[in-house]
C-alpha positions as CSV (number, residue, x, y, z in Angstrom):
1,M,0.0,0.0,0.0
2,P,1.9,3.1,-1.2
3,G,-0.5,5.5,0.6
4,A,0.1,3.9,3.9
5,S,3.8,4.5,4.0
6,R,3.2,8.1,3.0
7,R,0.6,8.5,5.8
8,K,2.9,7.0,8.4
9,S,5.7,9.5,7.4
10,E,3.1,12.3,7.7
11,H,2.3,11.5,11.3
12,G,5.2,13.4,12.9
13,V,5.1,16.3,10.5
14,P,4.0,19.6,12.2
15,D,0.7,21.1,11.1
16,E,2.5,24.3,9.9
17,V,4.7,22.3,7.5
18,L,1.6,20.3,6.2
19,M,-0.3,23.6,5.6
20,A,2.7,25.1,3.8
21,R,2.9,22.0,1.6
22,Y,-0.8,22.1,1.0
23,A,-0.5,25.8,-0.1
24,D,2.1,24.6,-2.6
25,G,-0.4,22.0,-4.0
26,D,0.3,18.9,-2.0
27,A,-3.1,17.1,-1.7
28,Q,-1.8,14.5,0.7
29,A,-0.8,17.2,3.1
30,F,-4.3,18.4,3.1
31,D,-5.6,14.9,3.7
32,E,-3.5,14.6,6.8
33,L,-4.6,18.0,8.1
34,F,-8.2,17.0,7.5
35,R,-7.7,13.8,9.4
36,R,-6.1,15.6,12.3
37,Y,-8.6,18.4,12.6
38,E,-11.9,16.8,11.6
39,P,-13.0,15.8,15.1
40,R,-12.0,19.1,16.7
41,G,-13.5,21.2,14.0
42,Y,-16.8,19.3,14.1
43,A,-16.9,19.4,17.9
44,Y,-16.2,23.2,17.8
45,F,-19.4,23.8,15.7
46,L,-21.5,21.1,17.4
47,T,-21.0,22.7,20.8
48,R,-21.8,26.1,19.5
49,T,-24.8,25.3,17.4
50,G,-26.4,22.3,19.2
51,S,-27.3,20.9,15.8
52,R,-25.5,18.0,14.1
53,E,-26.6,19.0,10.6
54,R,-25.6,22.6,11.1
55,A,-22.2,21.5,12.5
56,E,-21.6,19.2,9.5
57,D,-22.5,22.0,7.1
58,L,-20.2,24.5,8.9
59,Y,-17.4,22.0,9.1
60,Q,-17.5,21.4,5.3
61,E,-17.6,25.2,4.7
62,L,-14.6,25.6,7.1
63,F,-12.4,23.4,4.9
64,L,-13.6,25.3,1.8
65,R,-12.5,28.6,3.5
66,I,-9.2,27.1,4.5
67,H,-8.7,26.0,0.8
68,R,-9.5,29.5,-0.4
69,A,-7.2,31.1,2.3
70,R,-4.3,28.7,1.8
71,G,-2.2,31.1,-0.2
72,G,-2.2,33.6,2.7
73,Y,-1.1,31.2,5.3
74,D,2.1,32.2,7.1
75,A,4.0,29.0,8.0
76,A,6.0,30.9,10.6
77,R,2.8,31.2,12.7
78,P,1.1,28.3,14.5
79,F,-1.6,26.5,12.4
80,T,-4.1,25.7,15.2
81,P,-5.0,29.4,16.1
82,W,-5.3,30.2,12.4
83,F,-7.6,27.2,11.9
84,F,-9.9,28.2,14.8
85,Q,-9.9,31.9,13.8
86,I,-11.3,30.9,10.4
87,A,-13.8,28.6,12.2
88,H,-14.8,31.4,14.5
89,R,-15.3,33.9,11.7
90,L,-17.4,31.3,9.8
91,L,-19.6,30.7,12.8
92,V,-20.1,34.5,13.3
93,D,-21.0,34.9,9.6
94,D,-23.4,32.0,9.8
95,Q,-25.1,33.4,12.9
96,R,-25.4,36.9,11.3
97,R,-26.8,35.3,8.1
98,A,-29.4,33.3,10.1
99,H,-30.3,36.3,12.2
100,R,-30.8,38.5,9.1
101,S,-33.0,35.9,7.4
102,H,-34.7,34.9,10.7
103,E,-34.0,31.4,9.6
104,V,-33.8,29.0,12.6
105,P,-33.8,25.3,11.8
106,I,-36.5,23.3,13.6
107,E,-33.9,21.3,15.7
108,D,-32.3,24.6,16.8
109,R,-35.7,26.0,17.8
110,E,-36.3,22.9,20.0
111,F,-32.8,23.0,21.4
112,R,-33.2,26.7,22.4
113,A,-36.8,26.7,23.4
114,D,-36.5,24.2,26.1
115,R,-33.7,26.1,27.9
116,P,-34.6,29.1,30.0
117,G,-32.8,32.4,29.2
118,S,-31.6,31.2,25.8
119,E,-31.8,34.7,24.3
120,Q,-29.6,36.0,27.1
121,Q,-27.2,33.1,26.5
122,I,-27.0,34.0,22.8
123,A,-26.3,37.6,23.6
124,D,-23.7,36.6,26.2
125,R,-22.0,34.4,23.6
126,E,-21.9,37.3,21.1
127,R,-20.4,39.6,23.7
128,L,-17.9,37.0,24.7
129,G,-16.9,36.6,21.0
130,Q,-16.3,40.3,20.8
131,V,-14.1,40.2,23.9
132,L,-12.2,37.2,22.7
133,D,-11.6,39.0,19.4
134,A,-9.5,41.6,21.4
135,L,-7.0,38.8,22.2
136,S,-4.2,37.8,19.8
137,L,-4.7,34.6,17.8
138,E,-2.2,32.8,20.0
139,E,-3.7,34.0,23.3
140,R,-7.2,33.1,22.1
141,H,-6.1,29.6,20.9
142,V,-4.2,28.8,24.2
143,L,-7.1,30.1,26.4
144,L,-9.8,28.2,24.5
145,A,-7.7,25.0,24.3
146,A,-6.9,25.0,28.0
147,K,-10.2,26.3,29.5
148,I,-12.8,25.0,27.0
149,E,-11.3,22.0,25.3
150,G,-9.4,20.8,28.4
151,V,-6.0,20.5,26.7
152,G,-3.2,20.3,29.3
153,Y,-0.4,22.9,29.6
154,P,2.3,20.4,28.6
155,E,0.5,19.5,25.4
156,L,-0.1,23.1,24.5
157,A,3.6,23.9,25.3
158,A,4.7,21.1,22.9
159,R,2.3,22.3,20.2
160,L,3.5,25.9,20.4
161,G,7.2,25.1,21.0
162,K,7.1,27.0,24.3
163,S,7.8,26.1,27.9
164,V,4.9,25.1,30.2
165,D,5.6,28.3,32.2
166,A,5.3,30.5,29.1
167,V,2.0,28.9,28.3
168,K,0.7,29.4,31.9
169,K,1.8,33.1,31.7
170,M,0.1,33.5,28.4
171,I,-3.2,32.1,29.7
172,S,-2.9,34.2,32.9
173,R,-2.4,37.4,30.8
174,A,-5.3,36.5,28.5
175,L,-7.6,35.9,31.5
176,Q,-6.4,39.3,33.0
177,R,-7.3,41.0,29.8
178,L,-10.8,39.4,29.7
179,R,-11.4,40.3,33.4
180,S,-10.4,43.9,32.7
181,A,-12.7,44.2,29.7
182,P,-15.8,46.4,30.2
183,N,-18.1,43.5,29.8
184,P,-20.1,41.8,32.6
185,T,-20.3,38.5,30.6
186,A,-16.5,38.2,30.3
187,T,-16.1,39.0,34.0
188,A,-18.6,36.4,35.0
189,L,-17.1,33.7,32.7
190,T,-13.5,34.3,33.8
191,S,-14.4,34.3,37.4
192,Q,-15.9,30.8,36.9
193,S,-12.6,29.6,35.5
194,R,-10.5,30.5,38.5
């Protein structure tokens, strides 16, 4: 199996190298990135939409956007924050489009209707998104990975090529910036993560 030996050799290749190779036209590099990020990308959308169909649609659109943006990728910067920044923008665009058209899929209506205060939760998420946008890509990635996805500091340090102490300091600074933001939602959320 010629593809199997290629896949095995791709296993230890950093995401940034794979993305740079994909930008140069290497389809196998894209396949490996897709394999690595499919579960995380899908989970990102599923947790934010509550709809399997919507998450699948957004996930497919995410890789279309990555394909279109591949020429602008800077291989000197970490891939993961770049990936999730595109995912975040796609989600915001989708929410705005749905809000403008007042289109809410039936499964989303059921999901939101049975939860008290869902309108407030949506507004809080939007405000939190605005506050998170004030962070750098790397700060946002590290903060979300550690506090939302539960990724450990050693794993984050290895991904970013930094020490564990540097990652802890980065998360601490990001949380400080969120706490100092003039936004009660951000303050409430960061106080829960202490």
